[in-house]
Backbone as CSV, one residue per row, in Angstrom:
resi,resn,N_x,N_y,N_z,CA_x,CA_y,CA_z,C_x,C_y,C_z
1,MET,53.059,187.960,77.093,53.158,187.882,78.150,52.550,186.741,78.820
2,GLN,52.814,185.738,79.477,52.406,184.325,80.037,51.929,184.614,81.847
3,PRO,51.026,183.839,81.839,50.523,184.233,83.303,51.698,183.166,84.237
4,SER,51.879,183.919,85.349,52.857,183.226,86.312,52.557,182.353,86.730
5,ASN,51.066,182.259,87.218,50.434,181.257,87.877,50.166,179.682,87.739
6,ILE,50.571,179.623,86.396,51.015,178.157,85.867,51.745,177.546,85.854
7,ASP,51.776,176.556,86.854,52.723,175.566,87.291,53.017,174.361,86.063
8,ALA,53.665,174.669,85.019,53.954,173.615,84.148,55.196,173.201,84.212
9,PRO,55.374,172.216,84.346,56.783,171.247,84.026,56.953,171.308,82.507
10,LYS,58.435,171.223,82.427,58.813,171.044,80.934,58.683,170.232,80.097
11,LEU,58.166,170.408,78.890,57.228,169.787,77.862,57.658,168.137,77.898
12,GLU,58.943,168.049,77.701,59.593,166.478,77.622,59.380,166.116,78.544
13,HIS,59.413,166.766,79.934,58.578,165.285,81.089,57.495,164.991,81.322
14,ILE,56.415,165.344,80.461,55.091,165.282,81.011,54.930,163.921,80.597
15,ASN,54.116,163.316,81.317,53.648,161.745,81.212,52.392,161.415,80.443
16,THR,51.313,162.245,80.707,50.040,162.073,80.214,49.722,162.791,78.602
17,PRO,48.795,161.645,77.992,48.728,162.013,76.731,48.564,163.794,76.021
18,THR,47.712,164.200,76.812,47.278,165.632,76.885,47.375,166.667,78.019
19,VAL,47.266,167.893,77.829,47.071,168.768,78.456,46.494,169.593,78.440
20,SER,45.782,170.498,79.097,44.717,171.526,79.241,45.014,172.844,78.691
21,THR,44.108,173.440,78.268,44.050,174.729,77.258,45.141,175.278,77.477
22,SER,45.048,175.442,78.958,46.171,176.825,79.575,47.236,176.354,79.631
23,GLN,47.402,174.965,79.621,48.881,174.361,79.781,49.732,174.360,78.387
24,ALA,48.480,174.616,77.253,48.933,173.873,75.774,49.614,175.703,75.373
25,ALA,48.997,176.216,76.012,49.070,177.718,75.522,50.201,178.673,76.522
26,PHE,50.225,178.051,77.286,52.060,178.121,77.765,53.095,177.828,76.795
27,TYR,53.048,176.814,76.649,54.265,176.217,76.061,54.253,176.728,74.555
28,LEU,53.172,177.065,73.937,53.094,177.344,72.876,53.193,178.890,72.618
29,THR,53.221,179.805,73.998,53.300,181.022,74.582,52.237,182.032,73.484
30,ARG,51.189,181.145,73.782,49.871,181.938,73.092,48.830,182.156,74.078
31,LYS,47.701,183.130,74.136,46.636,183.033,75.121,45.664,181.680,75.003
32,PRO,45.220,181.480,76.375,44.248,180.233,76.069,43.181,180.515,74.989
33,GLN,42.662,181.879,74.829,41.850,182.007,73.673,42.048,181.796,72.176
34,THR,43.363,182.207,72.244,43.987,181.569,70.916,43.519,180.556,70.435
35,LEU,43.688,179.183,71.159,43.805,177.935,71.322,42.283,177.583,71.055
36,ARG,41.611,178.280,72.050,40.001,178.157,71.411,39.399,178.264,70.267
37,SER,40.287,179.573,69.848,39.675,180.290,68.358,39.967,178.792,67.362
38,TRP,41.264,178.454,67.691,41.735,177.436,66.659,40.980,176.297,66.570
39,ALA,40.696,176.032,67.779,39.812,174.571,68.356,38.742,174.961,67.500
40,ALA,37.583,176.145,67.281,36.422,176.343,67.035,36.560,176.591,65.600
41,PHE,37.526,177.356,65.232,37.444,177.372,63.569,38.161,176.506,63.131
42,GLN,38.512,175.509,63.561,39.544,174.478,63.082,41.033,175.003,62.450
43,THR,41.640,176.158,62.362,42.777,176.556,62.415,43.831,176.106,63.300
44,GLY,45.191,176.834,62.799,46.491,176.754,63.864,47.115,175.539,63.396
45,PRO,48.263,175.343,63.928,49.270,174.442,63.834,48.801,173.080,64.083
46,ILE,47.613,172.994,65.574,47.574,171.746,66.212,45.746,171.603,66.548
47,GLN,45.186,170.739,66.255,44.121,170.604,66.598,43.784,169.364,68.295
48,PRO,42.841,170.139,68.649,42.372,169.130,70.055,41.996,167.761,70.041
49,LEU,41.694,167.369,71.115,40.515,166.295,71.143,39.434,167.176,72.030
50,ARG,38.603,166.187,71.981,37.235,166.602,72.618,36.797,165.510,73.334
51,ILE,37.021,166.061,74.679,36.810,165.045,75.920,35.836,165.204,76.780
52,ASN,34.657,165.046,76.522,33.094,165.562,77.335,33.352,166.964,77.358
53,GLY,33.153,167.103,76.304,33.102,168.900,75.908,34.413,169.573,75.874
54,ARG,35.548,169.101,76.690,36.593,169.965,77.039,38.069,169.570,75.996
55,LEU,38.593,170.746,76.255,39.500,170.724,74.962,40.943,169.825,75.316
56,ALA,41.198,169.221,74.903,42.731,168.232,75.139,43.667,168.093,74.418
57,TRP,44.728,168.926,74.578,45.843,169.131,73.481,46.505,167.898,73.670
58,PRO,46.807,167.244,72.443,48.249,166.232,72.325,49.380,166.698,72.802
59,VAL,49.937,166.115,73.806,51.286,166.019,74.295,52.504,165.728,72.761
60,ALA,51.906,164.943,72.441,53.111,164.522,71.226,53.001,165.394,70.050
61,GLU,51.692,165.896,69.692,51.888,167.191,68.858,52.316,168.548,68.778
62,LEU,52.001,168.996,70.184,53.086,170.065,71.111,54.193,169.516,70.897
63,GLN,55.336,168.588,71.261,56.217,168.421,71.296,57.123,167.939,69.326
64,LYS,56.019,167.910,68.650,56.325,167.890,67.385,56.505,169.498,66.745
65,ILE,55.646,170.139,67.050,55.433,171.542,66.702,56.520,172.439,67.074
66,LEU,57.069,172.129,67.979,57.868,172.913,68.764,59.471,172.190,69.089
67,GLY,59.520,171.112,68.553,60.818,170.476,68.202,61.286,169.502,69.784
68,VAL,60.447,169.605,70.240,61.050,168.955,71.599,61.151,167.273,71.563
69,GLN,62.265,167.000,71.943,62.656,165.481,72.010,62.145,165.253,73.172
70,LYS,61.622,163.750,72.933,61.310,163.311,74.582,62.269,162.210,75.046
């Protein structure tokens, strides 16, 4: 079940190069902690960038994994 309080546009409409862990989890229909685990153990279908200690998930990779055309 996805949190209903996330205001996320359709993945093909995102203009930024990365999204937050919460947004990436929403698009991948996973819990944010699952993505944090993927990052910590370097597992999972996508790896984040680390920017000032924060995780940033590449939109291009999300689109590729989910088969979304921009």
